[in-house]
N, C-alpha and C positions, 0 to 999 in steps of 0.2 A: 402879286409876284407872278411872273411868267416862268414856267418850269418846263422847258423842252426836255424830253427824255425818251428813252427806248420803251417800246411796248413791254419789254421784259424788265424794266426798271423797278426799283424798290417802292412798293406801296407804303412802306413804313415811313419813308422820307416824306412822301406827300402827306401822310396823316399827321406827322409831327409838325410840319409847316402849316397845315390847315388849322391847327390849334391856335396858332399865333397870327396868321395872316390870311388874306384872301388870295387863293391860289388859282391861277389859270394853268391847269395841267395839260400839256400838249405832247402826247406821245407821238413823236415825229419820225421815228424810224424803227425798224426791226432788223435784227441780225438773223438772216436765214441762209441756208444753203438751198438754192433753187434747184430741186431735183424732181419735183412733181407738179402737176397742174394745180393742186391744192395750195402748195407753197407759193406758186406764181400768183395765184388769185389773192392770197393773203398780202403779199408784197404790193400788189396793185391797189388793194384796199387801203393800206397805210398811205401810199402816195396820194390817193384820191382824197382822203380825210385832210391831209396837210394842205393840199392845193385848195380845198374847199374853205379852210380857215382863212387862208390868205385872200381868196376871192371875195369872201363875205366880210372882209375886214375884221374878222374876229380875233386875229392875232394882234392883240392890243399891246403895243410896246410902250405904253405909258406906265407900265408897272415899275415900281421902285427898284426891283432886283431881278436879274436874269441869272439863273443858276445852271451850272454845268457840273455833272458828277463824274464825267470821264472825257477823255479826248475824243472818243468816238461820238459822244453826245454833241460836242462842238462841231465835229465834222458832219454829223447827220443834220444839224441845224443849218450849217452853211450849204450843204448839198441841197437841202429843201428850199431855203429862203434866200440864199446868197450872202456873200461876205459884206456887201454894202449895208444890209440890215443889221448885222452884228456891229459893224464900225459906227453906224449912226445911232446906236442905242444910247439914250440919254441917262438912263438909270445906272445903277451899280451892277457890275458883273461879278459873280462869285464863282470861283473855281475850287473844286474839292482838294486839289493838290498841285504840286509843281508842274507835272507833265501836262495837266489840263490847262493850267495857267499859261504855259508856253505855247500850247496849241491855240489858245485864244489870242495871244499876242501875235502869233504867226499870220493870223488873218487881218491884222492891222487894227484890232479893237483896242480900246483904251485899257489902262491898267485895271486889274481885277483884285478883289479881295480874296483872301485864302486863309483858312484856319491853320493853326499850328499843328493840329492833329488831323490826319487825312481820313476822316470818317464823316458819315452823314450827320451824326449827332453834333460833332464839332463844327460842321458847316452851318447847321441850324443855329448853334450858339454864336458863331461869328456874325451872322446876320442880326441876331438879337442884340448883341453888343454894339453893332454899328448903329442900330436904331436908337439905342439908349444913349 
């Protein structure tokens, strides 16, 4: 499973999923106010890591599920990798809630799964139920 997320994203979600599936954790963006040289350097480091994954072909989109835990995660993914990558994804896309699902749809991606409760735990359960 490919898990694009913020550097500040929940490690508990990654841990829960790792118990059930093989996860490719891709922190692909960070939300920062760029006010100092240190923050600029940190932002450049995130961009560099994401670009490196794509160049090395380590962004393996053969995963069964692509998960998004917020609209900003979707936007961050598209900003880094482009909407064509999202639209061409052949696995199942999972959105944590309606706003995230709508953002996915706005980029032309296929229909996504969504839990009835908008939590990380429910999202994990939604994936589990889909597999079974």
